[in-house]
N, C-alpha and C positions, 0 to 999 in steps of 0.2 A: 337096706340091709344094715344090720347093726352087729358088727363083729368087734370083739375086744382083743387087744394084743397085750401081752406082758411086756414086750420090748417093741420099740419102733422098728419097723422094717423099711428100709430104703432100697429102692431099685434105680440103677442107672442103666437106661436103655440107649443104645447106639444103633442107628440104622444108616447104611450107606450104600444102598442099591440105586442102580440107574443114574439119575441125575440130581438127586437130593442127598444132603447130609443132614440127618435129624438126631437130636439127642434130647432125651427127656429124663426128668427125675421125679420119682414119686415117693411118698412117705405114706406107709400103711396103704390106705386105699384112695389117697388124694394125689392128684397131679400137681407138683410144685413148679415145674416148668417143662415146656415143650418147644424147642427151638429148631427151626427148619432153615437150612441154608440151601437156596436154589442155585443151579448152575445155568446161567443165561448164555454161556459160551456156545451151547449147542444150537441155539436158534438160527444162526447163519448157515448151519449145515443142514437144517431141516430134520434133524434127528440126533439121537445120542451117538457120540463118537467115543467108544470105550477107552482109548488112550487118554483123551482129554478128561474124560469123567474120572479116571483113576488119579490124574494129577490134581484135579479140582477137589477131589475128596481129601487128599493129603493136605492141600492148602486150607481147606475150610474146617477140618475137624478140630483143630485146636481152638480157634475163635469161637466155634459153635459150642464146644465143651465148656470153655470159660464162661460164656454168657449163660448157659444152662445152669451151671453151678452158682454163678453170681445171683441169679434170679431166685435160686431155690434154697440156698443154705449157707451157714456160717462156715468159717475157715476150718474149724475142728471137724465138722461133718465132711467138709470137702476132702480132707486128708483121709478120713475113714473110708469114704466112697472110693477114692482112688486106690487105696491100699487093697481093698476087696477086688476092685476091677482088675488090678495088676495080676492077681493070682490066677485069673480065669481067661487070659487071652494071650496073644503072641507077645513075647517079651519085648522085642525091639520096639514095636508100636506103643506098648504100655509104658515103657521107660520114657519115650519121647512125650507121651501124654502126661505122665506123672510129672516129669520135669517142667513142662510148659504150664500145666494147670495149677501148679502149687507155687508159682511165683508170687 
């Protein structure tokens, strides 16, 4: 497929269901990074424990985001992505992500 873009389109995707925290960055139609952080804590319980999963997502999301952005883009682009992301989700989480990721 050969699609032309007048401007670069960047997408920051965040997935945090069940026992994985995943973050990916794409530019136009190319994947720049795709980082998955697994939660091994559930193994000893034989299944996912929701309260533990929630805590692990909170613990893993910042390092996963930093690694995804580090592998995919320059600092200026990182600021732009975070600014756009901040407009479209919960303010408290976004402020934390923005503060940590832009260090």
